[in-house]
PDB file of N, CA, C and O in Angstrom:
ATOM      1  N   MET A   1      33.058  32.947 -41.008  1.00  0.00           N
ATOM      2  CA  MET A   1      31.739  32.459 -40.657  1.00  0.00           C
ATOM      3  C   MET A   1      31.885  31.196 -39.814  1.00  0.00           C
ATOM      4  O   MET A   1      32.658  30.297 -40.145  1.00  0.00           O
ATOM      5  N   TYR A   2      31.139  31.146 -38.736  1.00  0.00           N
ATOM      6  CA  TYR A   2      31.137  29.970 -37.878  1.00  0.00           C
ATOM      7  C   TYR A   2      30.219  28.907 -38.490  1.00  0.00           C
ATOM      8  O   TYR A   2      29.137  29.229 -38.981  1.00  0.00           O
ATOM      9  N   THR A   3      30.645  27.654 -38.460  1.00  0.00           N
ATOM     10  CA  THR A   3      29.790  26.552 -38.919  1.00  0.00           C
ATOM     11  C   THR A   3      29.311  25.707 -37.745  1.00  0.00           C
ATOM     12  O   THR A   3      28.368  24.927 -37.879  1.00  0.00           O
ATOM     13  N   SER A   4      29.961  25.861 -36.597  1.00  0.00           N
ATOM     14  CA  SER A   4      29.535  25.177 -35.374  1.00  0.00           C
ATOM     15  C   SER A   4      29.961  26.023 -34.177  1.00  0.00           C
ATOM     16  O   SER A   4      30.791  26.925 -34.288  1.00  0.00           O
ATOM     17  N   LEU A   5      29.373  25.704 -33.047  1.00  0.00           N
ATOM     18  CA  LEU A   5      29.657  26.459 -31.837  1.00  0.00           C
ATOM     19  C   LEU A   5      29.637  25.501 -30.652  1.00  0.00           C
ATOM     20  O   LEU A   5      28.727  24.683 -30.516  1.00  0.00           O
ATOM     21  N   SER A   6      30.638  25.609 -29.807  1.00  0.00           N
ATOM     22  CA  SER A   6      30.705  24.798 -28.601  1.00  0.00           C
ATOM     23  C   SER A   6      30.913  25.741 -27.418  1.00  0.00           C
ATOM     24  O   SER A   6      31.888  26.490 -27.376  1.00  0.00           O
ATOM     25  N   ILE A   7      29.994  25.699 -26.466  1.00  0.00           N
ATOM     26  CA  ILE A   7      30.067  26.548 -25.281  1.00  0.00           C
ATOM     27  C   ILE A   7      30.141  25.640 -24.065  1.00  0.00           C
ATOM     28  O   ILE A   7      29.323  24.734 -23.907  1.00  0.00           O
ATOM     29  N   LYS A   8      31.116  25.886 -23.214  1.00  0.00           N
ATOM     30  CA  LYS A   8      31.274  25.089 -21.993  1.00  0.00           C
ATOM     31  C   LYS A   8      31.421  26.016 -20.790  1.00  0.00           C
ATOM     32  O   LYS A   8      32.223  26.950 -20.803  1.00  0.00           O
ATOM     33  N   ASN A   9      30.644  25.745 -19.764  1.00  0.00           N
ATOM     34  CA  ASN A   9      30.713  26.467 -18.491  1.00  0.00           C
ATOM     35  C   ASN A   9      30.581  27.980 -18.649  1.00  0.00           C
ATOM     36  O   ASN A   9      31.310  28.744 -18.016  1.00  0.00           O
ATOM     37  N   PHE A  10      29.660  28.397 -19.484  1.00  0.00           N
ATOM     38  CA  PHE A  10      29.409  29.820 -19.675  1.00  0.00           C
ATOM     39  C   PHE A  10      27.978  30.124 -19.282  1.00  0.00           C
ATOM     40  O   PHE A  10      27.037  29.513 -19.789  1.00  0.00           O
ATOM     41  N   ARG A  11      27.822  31.075 -18.371  1.00  0.00           N
ATOM     42  CA  ARG A  11      26.522  31.435 -17.819  1.00  0.00           C
ATOM     43  C   ARG A  11      25.789  30.171 -17.354  1.00  0.00           C
ATOM     44  O   ARG A  11      26.338  29.427 -16.542  1.00  0.00           O
ATOM     45  N   ALA A  12      24.600  29.909 -17.826  1.00  0.00           N
ATOM     46  CA  ALA A  12      23.837  28.738 -17.368  1.00  0.00           C
ATOM     47  C   ALA A  12      24.201  27.455 -18.108  1.00  0.00           C
ATOM     48  O   ALA A  12      23.740  26.377 -17.732  1.00  0.00           O
ATOM     49  N   PHE A  13      25.009  27.551 -19.140  1.00  0.00           N
ATOM     50  CA  PHE A  13      25.336  26.369 -19.941  1.00  0.00           C
ATOM     51  C   PHE A  13      26.494  25.585 -19.347  1.00  0.00           C
ATOM     52  O   PHE A  13      27.588  26.119 -19.161  1.00  0.00           O
ATOM     53  N   GLN A  14      26.248  24.320 -19.053  1.00  0.00           N
ATOM     54  CA  GLN A  14      27.359  23.445 -18.712  1.00  0.00           C
ATOM     55  C   GLN A  14      28.046  23.052 -20.019  1.00  0.00           C
ATOM     56  O   GLN A  14      29.268  23.139 -20.138  1.00  0.00           O
ATOM     57  N   THR A  15      27.251  22.620 -20.993  1.00  0.00           N
ATOM     58  CA  THR A  15      27.760  22.305 -22.329  1.00  0.00           C
ATOM     59  C   THR A  15      26.656  22.589 -23.333  1.00  0.00           C
ATOM     60  O   THR A  15      25.505  22.205 -23.128  1.00  0.00           O
ATOM     61  N   LEU A  16      27.010  23.258 -24.413  1.00  0.00           N
ATOM     62  CA  LEU A  16      26.092  23.486 -25.521  1.00  0.00           C
ATOM     63  C   LEU A  16      26.854  23.281 -26.816  1.00  0.00           C
ATOM     64  O   LEU A  16      27.889  23.909 -27.035  1.00  0.00           O
ATOM     65  N   GLU A  17      26.352  22.410 -27.674  1.00  0.00           N
ATOM     66  CA  GLU A  17      26.950  22.151 -28.984  1.00  0.00           C
ATOM     67  C   GLU A  17      25.910  22.511 -30.039  1.00  0.00           C
ATOM     68  O   GLU A  17      24.782  22.020 -29.997  1.00  0.00           O
ATOM     69  N   VAL A  18      26.286  23.362 -30.978  1.00  0.00           N
ATOM     70  CA  VAL A  18      25.399  23.739 -32.080  1.00  0.00           C
ATOM     71  C   VAL A  18      26.158  23.462 -33.372  1.00  0.00           C
ATOM     72  O   VAL A  18      27.228  24.024 -33.605  1.00  0.00           O
ATOM     73  N   GLU A  19      25.601  22.597 -34.205  1.00  0.00           N
ATOM     74  CA  GLU A  19      26.211  22.243 -35.486  1.00  0.00           C
ATOM     75  C   GLU A  19      25.366  22.804 -36.623  1.00  0.00           C
ATOM     76  O   GLU A  19      24.204  23.158 -36.425  1.00  0.00           O
ATOM     77  N   GLY A  20      25.945  22.883 -37.796  1.00  0.00           N
ATOM     78  CA  GLY A  20      25.201  23.260 -38.991  1.00  0.00           C
ATOM     79  C   GLY A  20      24.826  24.728 -39.067  1.00  0.00           C
ATOM     80  O   GLY A  20      23.807  25.075 -39.665  1.00  0.00           O
ATOM     81  N   LEU A  21      25.632  25.596 -38.471  1.00  0.00           N
ATOM     82  CA  LEU A  21      25.346  27.026 -38.559  1.00  0.00           C
ATOM     83  C   LEU A  21      25.537  27.509 -39.994  1.00  0.00           C
ATOM     84  O   LEU A  21      26.426  27.039 -40.705  1.00  0.00           O
ATOM     85  N   LYS A  22      24.718  28.426 -40.398  1.00  0.00           N
ATOM     86  CA  LYS A  22      24.780  29.021 -41.739  1.00  0.00           C
ATOM     87  C   LYS A  22      25.102  30.509 -41.614  1.00  0.00           C
ATOM     88  O   LYS A  22      25.440  30.994 -40.535  1.00  0.00           O
ATOM     89  N   ARG A  23      24.995  31.208 -42.710  1.00  0.00           N
ATOM     90  CA  ARG A  23      25.295  32.645 -42.711  1.00  0.00           C
ATOM     91  C   ARG A  23      24.348  33.412 -41.793  1.00  0.00           C
ATOM     92  O   ARG A  23      24.765  34.347 -41.109  1.00  0.00           O
ATOM     93  N   VAL A  24      23.086  33.023 -41.779  1.00  0.00           N
ATOM     94  CA  VAL A  24      22.090  33.634 -40.896  1.00  0.00           C
ATOM     95  C   VAL A  24      21.465  32.511 -40.074  1.00  0.00           C
ATOM     96  O   VAL A  24      21.053  31.486 -40.617  1.00  0.00           O
ATOM     97  N   ASN A  25      21.398  32.717 -38.741  1.00  0.00           N
ATOM     98  CA  ASN A  25      20.845  31.714 -37.838  1.00  0.00           C
ATOM     99  C   ASN A  25      19.842  32.384 -36.917  1.00  0.00           C
ATOM    100  O   ASN A  25      20.008  33.548 -36.550  1.00  0.00           O
ATOM    101  N   LEU A  26      18.817  31.661 -36.549  1.00  0.00           N
ATOM    102  CA  LEU A  26      17.768  32.179 -35.685  1.00  0.00           C
ATOM    103  C   LEU A  26      17.703  31.327 -34.427  1.00  0.00           C
ATOM    104  O   LEU A  26      17.495  30.116 -34.496  1.00  0.00           O
ATOM    105  N   PHE A  27      17.882  31.969 -33.280  1.00  0.00           N
ATOM    106  CA  PHE A  27      17.766  31.280 -32.002  1.00  0.00           C
ATOM    107  C   PHE A  27      16.468  31.740 -31.359  1.00  0.00           C
ATOM    108  O   PHE A  27      16.247  32.936 -31.173  1.00  0.00           O
ATOM    109  N   THR A  28      15.625  30.799 -31.026  1.00  0.00           N
ATOM    110  CA  THR A  28      14.352  31.117 -30.383  1.00  0.00           C
ATOM    111  C   THR A  28      14.252  30.346 -29.078  1.00  0.00           C
ATOM    112  O   THR A  28      14.936  29.342 -28.882  1.00  0.00           O
ATOM    113  N   GLY A  29      13.405  30.820 -28.202  1.00  0.00           N
ATOM    114  CA  GLY A  29      13.179  30.133 -26.939  1.00  0.00           C
ATOM    115  C   GLY A  29      12.432  31.014 -25.969  1.00  0.00           C
ATOM    116  O   GLY A  29      12.212  32.201 -26.213  1.00  0.00           O
ATOM    117  N   ARG A  30      12.051  30.413 -24.874  1.00  0.00           N
ATOM    118  CA  ARG A  30      11.333  31.138 -23.831  1.00  0.00           C
ATOM    119  C   ARG A  30      12.264  32.149 -23.165  1.00  0.00           C
ATOM    120  O   ARG A  30      13.479  32.118 -23.361  1.00  0.00           O
ATOM    121  N   ASN A  31      11.682  33.032 -22.386  1.00  0.00           N
ATOM    122  CA  ASN A  31      12.477  33.982 -21.606  1.00  0.00           C
ATOM    123  C   ASN A  31      13.420  33.218 -20.683  1.00  0.00           C
ATOM    124  O   ASN A  31      13.062  32.172 -20.141  1.00  0.00           O
ATOM    125  N   ASN A  32      14.617  33.746 -20.511  1.00  0.00           N
ATOM    126  CA  ASN A  32      15.608  33.183 -19.603  1.00  0.00           C
ATOM    127  C   ASN A  32      16.043  31.769 -20.008  1.00  0.00           C
ATOM    128  O   ASN A  32      16.342  30.938 -19.150  1.00  0.00           O
ATOM    129  N   SER A  33      16.078  31.502 -21.312  1.00  0.00           N
ATOM    130  CA  SER A  33      16.497  30.169 -21.778  1.00  0.00           C
ATOM    131  C   SER A  33      17.932  30.157 -22.296  1.00  0.00           C
ATOM    132  O   SER A  33      18.462  29.089 -22.601  1.00  0.00           O
ATOM    133  N   GLY A  34      18.577  31.335 -22.404  1.00  0.00           N
ATOM    134  CA  GLY A  34      19.979  31.372 -22.785  1.00  0.00           C
ATOM    135  C   GLY A  34      20.285  31.967 -24.148  1.00  0.00           C
ATOM    136  O   GLY A  34      21.426  31.893 -24.604  1.00  0.00           O
ATOM    137  N   LYS A  35      19.309  32.546 -24.802  1.00  0.00           N
ATOM    138  CA  LYS A  35      19.546  33.126 -26.136  1.00  0.00           C
ATOM    139  C   LYS A  35      20.610  34.227 -26.089  1.00  0.00           C
ATOM    140  O   LYS A  35      21.518  34.253 -26.920  1.00  0.00           O
ATOM    141  N   THR A  36      20.496  35.115 -25.139  1.00  0.00           N
ATOM    142  CA  THR A  36      21.478  36.193 -25.006  1.00  0.00           C
ATOM    143  C   THR A  36      22.839  35.634 -24.618  1.00  0.00           C
ATOM    144  O   THR A  36      23.862  36.149 -25.068  1.00  0.00           O
ATOM    145  N   SER A  37      22.873  34.608 -23.807  1.00  0.00           N
ATOM    146  CA  SER A  37      24.144  33.987 -23.420  1.00  0.00           C
ATOM    147  C   SER A  37      24.882  33.423 -24.627  1.00  0.00           C
ATOM    148  O   SER A  37      26.108  33.509 -24.699  1.00  0.00           O
ATOM    149  N   VAL A  38      24.153  32.850 -25.571  1.00  0.00           N
ATOM    150  CA  VAL A  38      24.781  32.354 -26.802  1.00  0.00           C
ATOM    151  C   VAL A  38      25.408  33.522 -27.558  1.00  0.00           C
ATOM    152  O   VAL A  38      26.549  33.429 -28.012  1.00  0.00           O
ATOM    153  N   LEU A  39      24.673  34.611 -27.693  1.00  0.00           N
ATOM    154  CA  LEU A  39      25.200  35.780 -28.399  1.00  0.00           C
ATOM    155  C   LEU A  39      26.412  36.369 -27.678  1.00  0.00           C
ATOM    156  O   LEU A  39      27.377  36.780 -28.323  1.00  0.00           O
ATOM    157  N   GLU A  40      26.367  36.412 -26.346  1.00  0.00           N
ATOM    158  CA  GLU A  40      27.502  36.936 -25.590  1.00  0.00           C
ATOM    159  C   GLU A  40      28.732  36.044 -25.742  1.00  0.00           C
ATOM    160  O   GLU A  40      29.852  36.547 -25.829  1.00  0.00           O
ATOM    161  N   ALA A  41      28.538  34.742 -25.774  1.00  0.00           N
ATOM    162  CA  ALA A  41      29.671  33.821 -25.963  1.00  0.00           C
ATOM    163  C   ALA A  41      30.322  34.056 -27.321  1.00  0.00           C
ATOM    164  O   ALA A  41      31.549  34.074 -27.421  1.00  0.00           O
ATOM    165  N   VAL A  42      29.529  34.234 -28.351  1.00  0.00           N
ATOM    166  CA  VAL A  42      30.072  34.512 -29.684  1.00  0.00           C
ATOM    167  C   VAL A  42      30.780  35.863 -29.681  1.00  0.00           C
ATOM    168  O   VAL A  42      31.842  36.005 -30.287  1.00  0.00           O
ATOM    169  N   TYR A  43      30.209  36.843 -29.014  1.00  0.00           N
ATOM    170  CA  TYR A  43      30.822  38.169 -28.916  1.00  0.00           C
ATOM    171  C   TYR A  43      32.205  38.083 -28.275  1.00  0.00           C
ATOM    172  O   TYR A  43      33.144  38.737 -28.730  1.00  0.00           O
ATOM    173  N   LEU A  44      32.333  37.279 -27.218  1.00  0.00           N
ATOM    174  CA  LEU A  44      33.628  37.129 -26.553  1.00  0.00           C
ATOM    175  C   LEU A  44      34.650  36.412 -27.439  1.00  0.00           C
ATOM    176  O   LEU A  44      35.849  36.670 -27.341  1.00  0.00           O
ATOM    177  N   LEU A  45      34.176  35.521 -28.297  1.00  0.00           N
ATOM    178  CA  LEU A  45      35.080  34.803 -29.198  1.00  0.00           C
ATOM    179  C   LEU A  45      35.651  35.706 -30.281  1.00  0.00           C
ATOM    180  O   LEU A  45      36.780  35.508 -30.730  1.00  0.00           O
ATOM    181  N   LYS A  46      34.885  36.676 -30.691  1.00  0.00           N
ATOM    182  CA  LYS A  46      35.258  37.510 -31.829  1.00  0.00           C
ATOM    183  C   LYS A  46      35.992  38.750 -31.338  1.00  0.00           C
ATOM    184  O   LYS A  46      35.369  39.688 -30.839  1.00  0.00           O
ATOM    185  N   GLY A  47      37.294  38.756 -31.476  1.00  0.00           N
ATOM    186  CA  GLY A  47      38.040  39.923 -31.069  1.00  0.00           C
ATOM    187  C   GLY A  47      39.390  39.574 -30.495  1.00  0.00           C
ATOM    188  O   GLY A  47      39.671  38.418 -30.178  1.00  0.00           O
ATOM    189  N   GLU A  48      40.210  40.575 -30.366  1.00  0.00           N
ATOM    190  CA  GLU A  48      41.579  40.373 -29.905  1.00  0.00           C
ATOM    191  C   GLU A  48      41.707  40.349 -28.390  1.00  0.00           C
ATOM    192  O   GLU A  48      42.622  39.714 -27.865  1.00  0.00           O
ATOM    193  N   SER A  49      40.824  41.016 -27.681  1.00  0.00           N
ATOM    194  CA  SER A  49      40.969  41.128 -26.237  1.00  0.00           C
ATOM    195  C   SER A  49      39.692  40.675 -25.537  1.00  0.00           C
ATOM    196  O   SER A  49      38.776  41.475 -25.345  1.00  0.00           O
ATOM    197  N   PRO A  50      39.620  39.389 -25.150  1.00  0.00           N
ATOM    198  CA  PRO A  50      38.427  38.920 -24.447  1.00  0.00           C
ATOM    199  C   PRO A  50      38.154  39.693 -23.153  1.00  0.00           C
ATOM    200  O   PRO A  50      36.994  39.887 -22.790  1.00  0.00           O
ATOM    201  N   ALA A  51      39.202  40.137 -22.454  1.00  0.00           N
ATOM    202  CA  ALA A  51      38.992  40.882 -21.202  1.00  0.00           C
ATOM    203  C   ALA A  51      38.307  42.218 -21.466  1.00  0.00           C
ATOM    204  O   ALA A  51      37.415  42.608 -20.711  1.00  0.00           O
ATOM    205  N   SER A  52      38.703  42.923 -22.515  1.00  0.00           N
ATOM    206  CA  SER A  52      38.045  44.200 -22.808  1.00  0.00           C
ATOM    207  C   SER A  52      36.626  43.974 -23.322  1.00  0.00           C
ATOM    208  O   SER A  52      35.733  44.779 -23.058  1.00  0.00           O
ATOM    209  N   ARG A  53      36.415  42.878 -24.056  1.00  0.00           N
ATOM    210  CA  ARG A  53      35.055  42.549 -24.502  1.00  0.00           C
ATOM    211  C   ARG A  53      34.190  42.183 -23.307  1.00  0.00           C
ATOM    212  O   ARG A  53      33.019  42.560 -23.256  1.00  0.00           O
ATOM    213  N   ALA A  54      34.748  41.452 -22.343  1.00  0.00           N
ATOM    214  CA  ALA A  54      34.002  41.113 -21.131  1.00  0.00           C
ATOM    215  C   ALA A  54      33.666  42.378 -20.357  1.00  0.00           C
ATOM    216  O   ALA A  54      32.557  42.517 -19.840  1.00  0.00           O
ATOM    217  N   ARG A  55      34.615  43.295 -20.276  1.00  0.00           N
ATOM    218  CA  ARG A  55      34.369  44.577 -19.598  1.00  0.00           C
ATOM    219  C   ARG A  55      33.190  45.295 -20.260  1.00  0.00           C
ATOM    220  O   ARG A  55      32.353  45.880 -19.572  1.00  0.00           O
ATOM    221  N   GLN A  56      33.124  45.251 -21.591  1.00  0.00           N
ATOM    222  CA  GLN A  56      32.011  45.881 -22.300  1.00  0.00           C
ATOM    223  C   GLN A  56      30.687  45.172 -22.007  1.00  0.00           C
ATOM    224  O   GLN A  56      29.654  45.824 -21.862  1.00  0.00           O
ATOM    225  N   LEU A  57      30.715  43.832 -21.920  1.00  0.00           N
ATOM    226  CA  LEU A  57      29.497  43.098 -21.564  1.00  0.00           C
ATOM    227  C   LEU A  57      29.004  43.494 -20.180  1.00  0.00           C
ATOM    228  O   LEU A  57      27.805  43.687 -19.977  1.00  0.00           O
ATOM    229  N   PHE A  58      29.927  43.616 -19.223  1.00  0.00           N
ATOM    230  CA  PHE A  58      29.534  44.033 -17.884  1.00  0.00           C
ATOM    231  C   PHE A  58      28.926  45.428 -17.921  1.00  0.00           C
ATOM    232  O   PHE A  58      27.928  45.690 -17.250  1.00  0.00           O
ATOM    233  N   ALA A  59      29.517  46.316 -18.693  1.00  0.00           N
ATOM    234  CA  ALA A  59      28.983  47.676 -18.814  1.00  0.00           C
ATOM    235  C   ALA A  59      27.593  47.649 -19.439  1.00  0.00           C
ATOM    236  O   ALA A  59      26.703  48.379 -19.003  1.00  0.00           O
ATOM    237  N   ASN A  60      27.398  46.808 -20.463  1.00  0.00           N
ATOM    238  CA  ASN A  60      26.089  46.698 -21.113  1.00  0.00           C
ATOM    239  C   ASN A  60      25.020  46.180 -20.161  1.00  0.00           C
ATOM    240  O   ASN A  60      23.845  46.516 -20.303  1.00  0.00           O
ATOM    241  N   ARG A  61      25.421  45.368 -19.197  1.00  0.00           N
ATOM    242  CA  ARG A  61      24.480  44.833 -18.208  1.00  0.00           C
ATOM    243  C   ARG A  61      24.270  45.794 -17.039  1.00  0.00           C
ATOM    244  O   ARG A  61      23.515  45.484 -16.117  1.00  0.00           O
ATOM    245  N   GLY A  62      24.922  46.949 -17.063  1.00  0.00           N
ATOM    246  CA  GLY A  62      24.739  47.942 -16.019  1.00  0.00           C
ATOM    247  C   GLY A  62      25.623  47.753 -14.808  1.00  0.00           C
ATOM    248  O   GLY A  62      25.448  48.446 -13.805  1.00  0.00           O
ATOM    249  N   LEU A  63      26.569  46.834 -14.874  1.00  0.00           N
ATOM    250  CA  LEU A  63      27.442  46.603 -13.721  1.00  0.00           C
ATOM    251  C   LEU A  63      28.445  47.734 -13.533  1.00  0.00           C
ATOM    252  O   LEU A  63      28.905  47.964 -12.414  1.00  0.00           O
ATOM    253  N   ALA A  64      28.793  48.444 -14.598  1.00  0.00           N
ATOM    254  CA  ALA A  64      29.718  49.573 -14.476  1.00  0.00           C
ATOM    255  C   ALA A  64      29.063  50.693 -13.687  1.00  0.00           C
ATOM    256  O   ALA A  64      29.712  51.350 -12.874  1.00  0.00           O
ATOM    257  N   ASP A  65      27.771  50.912 -13.928  1.00  0.00           N
ATOM    258  CA  ASP A  65      27.051  51.976 -13.236  1.00  0.00           C
ATOM    259  C   ASP A  65      26.895  51.683 -11.750  1.00  0.00           C
ATOM    260  O   ASP A  65      26.770  52.603 -10.942  1.00  0.00           O
ATOM    261  N   ALA A  66      26.901  50.405 -11.388  1.00  0.00           N
ATOM    262  CA  ALA A  66      26.721  50.035  -9.989  1.00  0.00           C
ATOM    263  C   ALA A  66      28.029  50.076  -9.209  1.00  0.00           C
ATOM    264  O   ALA A  66      28.053  49.775  -8.016  1.00  0.00           O
ATOM    265  N   GLY A  67      29.118  50.450  -9.881  1.00  0.00           N
ATOM    266  CA  GLY A  67      30.401  50.509  -9.208  1.00  0.00           C
ATOM    267  C   GLY A  67      31.068  49.150  -9.062  1.00  0.00           C
ATOM    268  O   GLY A  67      32.063  49.024  -8.348  1.00  0.00           O
ATOM    269  N   ILE A  68      30.539  48.141  -9.721  1.00  0.00           N
ATOM    270  CA  ILE A  68      31.094  46.794  -9.621  1.00  0.00           C
ATOM    271  C   ILE A  68      32.255  46.610 -10.594  1.00  0.00           C
ATOM    272  O   ILE A  68      33.184  45.851 -10.320  1.00  0.00           O
ATOM    273  N   LEU A  69      32.202  47.296 -11.716  1.00  0.00           N
ATOM    274  CA  LEU A  69      33.204  47.125 -12.749  1.00  0.00           C
ATOM    275  C   LEU A  69      34.521  47.754 -12.323  1.00  0.00           C
ATOM    276  O   LEU A  69      34.580  48.945 -12.016  1.00  0.00           O
ATOM    277  N   CYS A  70      35.571  46.950 -12.308  1.00  0.00           N
ATOM    278  CA  CYS A  70      36.888  47.411 -11.879  1.00  0.00           C
ATOM    279  C   CYS A  70      37.819  47.503 -13.079  1.00  0.00           C
ATOM    280  O   CYS A  70      37.469  47.077 -14.180  1.00  0.00           O
ATOM    281  N   GLN A  71      38.969  48.044 -12.871  1.00  0.00           N
ATOM    282  CA  GLN A  71      39.912  48.262 -13.954  1.00  0.00           C
ATOM    283  C   GLN A  71      40.685  47.017 -14.346  1.00  0.00           C
ATOM    284  O   GLN A  71      40.995  46.842 -15.525  1.00  0.00           O
ATOM    285  N   THR A  72      41.005  46.154 -13.405  1.00  0.00           N
ATOM    286  CA  THR A  72      41.824  44.986 -13.723  1.00  0.00           C
ATOM    287  C   THR A  72      40.943  43.776 -13.979  1.00  0.00           C
ATOM    288  O   THR A  72      39.822  43.689 -13.478  1.00  0.00           O
ATOM    289  N   ALA A  73      41.463  42.847 -14.763  1.00  0.00           N
ATOM    290  CA  ALA A  73      40.715  41.639 -15.094  1.00  0.00           C
ATOM    291  C   ALA A  73      40.410  40.813 -13.852  1.00  0.00           C
ATOM    292  O   ALA A  73      39.350  40.191 -13.775  1.00  0.00           O
ATOM    293  N   MET A  74      41.315  40.793 -12.881  1.00  0.00           N
ATOM    294  CA  MET A  74      41.103  39.991 -11.675  1.00  0.00           C
ATOM    295  C   MET A  74      39.979  40.540 -10.802  1.00  0.00           C
ATOM    296  O   MET A  74      39.379  39.792 -10.030  1.00  0.00           O
ATOM    297  N   ASP A  75      39.688  41.824 -10.911  1.00  0.00           N
ATOM    298  CA  ASP A  75      38.651  42.434 -10.080  1.00  0.00           C
ATOM    299  C   ASP A  75      37.265  42.405 -10.718  1.00  0.00           C
ATOM    300  O   ASP A  75      36.291  42.829 -10.097  1.00  0.00           O
ATOM    301  N   MET A  76      37.170  41.917 -11.933  1.00  0.00           N
ATOM    302  CA  MET A  76      35.882  41.901 -12.615  1.00  0.00           C
ATOM    303  C   MET A  76      35.000  40.788 -12.056  1.00  0.00           C
ATOM    304  O   MET A  76      35.520  39.788 -11.560  1.00  0.00           O
ATOM    305  N   PRO A  77      33.680  40.940 -12.124  1.00  0.00           N
ATOM    306  CA  PRO A  77      32.763  39.951 -11.542  1.00  0.00           C
ATOM    307  C   PRO A  77      32.612  38.709 -12.422  1.00  0.00           C
ATOM    308  O   PRO A  77      31.547  38.471 -12.991  1.00  0.00           O
ATOM    309  N   TRP A  78      33.676  37.925 -12.529  1.00  0.00           N
ATOM    310  CA  TRP A  78      33.692  36.757 -13.420  1.00  0.00           C
ATOM    311  C   TRP A  78      32.654  35.718 -13.044  1.00  0.00           C
ATOM    312  O   TRP A  78      32.157  35.008 -13.919  1.00  0.00           O
ATOM    313  N   ALA A  79      32.313  35.608 -11.774  1.00  0.00           N
ATOM    314  CA  ALA A  79      31.365  34.585 -11.346  1.00  0.00           C
ATOM    315  C   ALA A  79      30.002  34.770 -12.001  1.00  0.00           C
ATOM    316  O   ALA A  79      29.247  33.804 -12.120  1.00  0.00           O
ATOM    317  N   THR A  80      29.670  35.980 -12.426  1.00  0.00           N
ATOM    318  CA  THR A  80      28.404  36.199 -13.112  1.00  0.00           C
ATOM    319  C   THR A  80      28.458  35.695 -14.545  1.00  0.00           C
ATOM    320  O   THR A  80      27.421  35.557 -15.192  1.00  0.00           O
ATOM    321  N   MET A  81      29.650  35.421 -15.044  1.00  0.00           N
ATOM    322  CA  MET A  81      29.802  35.025 -16.434  1.00  0.00           C
ATOM    323  C   MET A  81      30.057  33.528 -16.604  1.00  0.00           C
ATOM    324  O   MET A  81      29.530  32.911 -17.529  1.00  0.00           O
ATOM    325  N   PHE A  82      30.856  32.947 -15.722  1.00  0.00           N
ATOM    326  CA  PHE A  82      31.253  31.557 -15.905  1.00  0.00           C
ATOM    327  C   PHE A  82      30.613  30.658 -14.867  1.00  0.00           C
ATOM    328  O   PHE A  82      30.574  30.987 -13.681  1.00  0.00           O
ATOM    329  N   ARG A  83      30.117  29.533 -15.316  1.00  0.00           N
ATOM    330  CA  ARG A  83      29.382  28.573 -14.495  1.00  0.00           C
ATOM    331  C   ARG A  83      30.289  27.954 -13.425  1.00  0.00           C
ATOM    332  O   ARG A  83      31.380  27.470 -13.727  1.00  0.00           O
ATOM    333  N   ASN A  84      29.825  27.977 -12.184  1.00  0.00           N
ATOM    334  CA  ASN A  84      30.511  27.344 -11.051  1.00  0.00           C
ATOM    335  C   ASN A  84      31.940  27.840 -10.849  1.00  0.00           C
ATOM    336  O   ASN A  84      32.809  27.075 -10.431  1.00  0.00           O
ATOM    337  N   LEU A  85      32.180  29.095 -11.138  1.00  0.00           N
ATOM    338  CA  LEU A  85      33.510  29.662 -10.948  1.00  0.00           C
ATOM    339  C   LEU A  85      33.680  30.073  -9.492  1.00  0.00           C
ATOM    340  O   LEU A  85      32.918  30.894  -8.980  1.00  0.00           O
ATOM    341  N   ALA A  86      34.661  29.513  -8.839  1.00  0.00           N
ATOM    342  CA  ALA A  86      34.906  29.799  -7.428  1.00  0.00           C
ATOM    343  C   ALA A  86      35.832  30.997  -7.320  1.00  0.00           C
ATOM    344  O   ALA A  86      37.002  30.844  -6.971  1.00  0.00           O
ATOM    345  N   VAL A  87      35.326  32.183  -7.613  1.00  0.00           N
ATOM    346  CA  VAL A  87      36.136  33.398  -7.622  1.00  0.00           C
ATOM    347  C   VAL A  87      36.680  33.697  -6.241  1.00  0.00           C
ATOM    348  O   VAL A  87      37.862  34.012  -6.103  1.00  0.00           O
ATOM    349  N   ASP A  88      35.848  33.606  -5.216  1.00  0.00           N
ATOM    350  CA  ASP A  88      36.297  33.921  -3.857  1.00  0.00           C
ATOM    351  C   ASP A  88      37.407  32.982  -3.418  1.00  0.00           C
ATOM    352  O   ASP A  88      38.391  33.424  -2.824  1.00  0.00           O
ATOM    353  N   LEU A  89      37.265  31.701  -3.698  1.00  0.00           N
ATOM    354  CA  LEU A  89      38.289  30.736  -3.340  1.00  0.00           C
ATOM    355  C   LEU A  89      39.591  31.033  -4.069  1.00  0.00           C
ATOM    356  O   LEU A  89      40.665  30.961  -3.472  1.00  0.00           O
ATOM    357  N   ALA A  90      39.508  31.365  -5.347  1.00  0.00           N
ATOM    358  CA  ALA A  90      40.709  31.663  -6.127  1.00  0.00           C
ATOM    359  C   ALA A  90      41.419  32.893  -5.570  1.00  0.00           C
ATOM    360  O   ALA A  90      42.649  32.911  -5.515  1.00  0.00           O
ATOM    361  N   ARG A  91      40.690  33.902  -5.165  1.00  0.00           N
ATOM    362  CA  ARG A  91      41.296  35.115  -4.612  1.00  0.00           C
ATOM    363  C   ARG A  91      42.013  34.829  -3.303  1.00  0.00           C
ATOM    364  O   ARG A  91      43.107  35.341  -3.063  1.00  0.00           O
ATOM    365  N   HIS A  92      41.396  34.007  -2.453  1.00  0.00           N
ATOM    366  CA  HIS A  92      41.991  33.745  -1.150  1.00  0.00           C
ATOM    367  C   HIS A  92      43.220  32.855  -1.237  1.00  0.00           C
ATOM    368  O   HIS A  92      44.091  32.936  -0.371  1.00  0.00           O
ATOM    369  N   THR A  93      43.316  32.006  -2.256  1.00  0.00           N
ATOM    370  CA  THR A  93      44.449  31.101  -2.339  1.00  0.00           C
ATOM    371  C   THR A  93      45.562  31.625  -3.226  1.00  0.00           C
ATOM    372  O   THR A  93      46.657  31.063  -3.231  1.00  0.00           O
ATOM    373  N   SER A  94      45.307  32.701  -3.986  1.00  0.00           N
ATOM    374  CA  SER A  94      46.321  33.184  -4.943  1.00  0.00           C
ATOM    375  C   SER A  94      47.340  34.107  -4.314  1.00  0.00           C
ATOM    376  O   SER A  94      48.379  34.353  -4.926  1.00  0.00           O
ATOM    377  N   GLY A  95      47.107  34.619  -3.155  1.00  0.00           N
ATOM    378  CA  GLY A  95      48.041  35.599  -2.647  1.00  0.00           C
ATOM    379  C   GLY A  95      48.498  35.275  -1.301  1.00  0.00           C
ATOM    380  O   GLY A  95      49.298  36.012  -0.726  1.00  0.00           O
TER     381      GLY A  95
END
């Protein structure tokens, strides 16, 4: 059971700290305020393979159906997941 949560540079969150989590927690807010992003961050934390979990998140968002989802971790659309990630720059300088 998580008792606190710290999210950095994920989706729209630059930094989010949540303390005092209990067995059951309720996140409320307006549309597009980040509730799903909190759940996705926890989903990525729980498991042995964050890359395969990320692949599943992309599929759940319909990116697999659009032909965007690729087989390798480097080809996945990471910029949609991590805040201010310079994916294009990293690709051009890595090879």
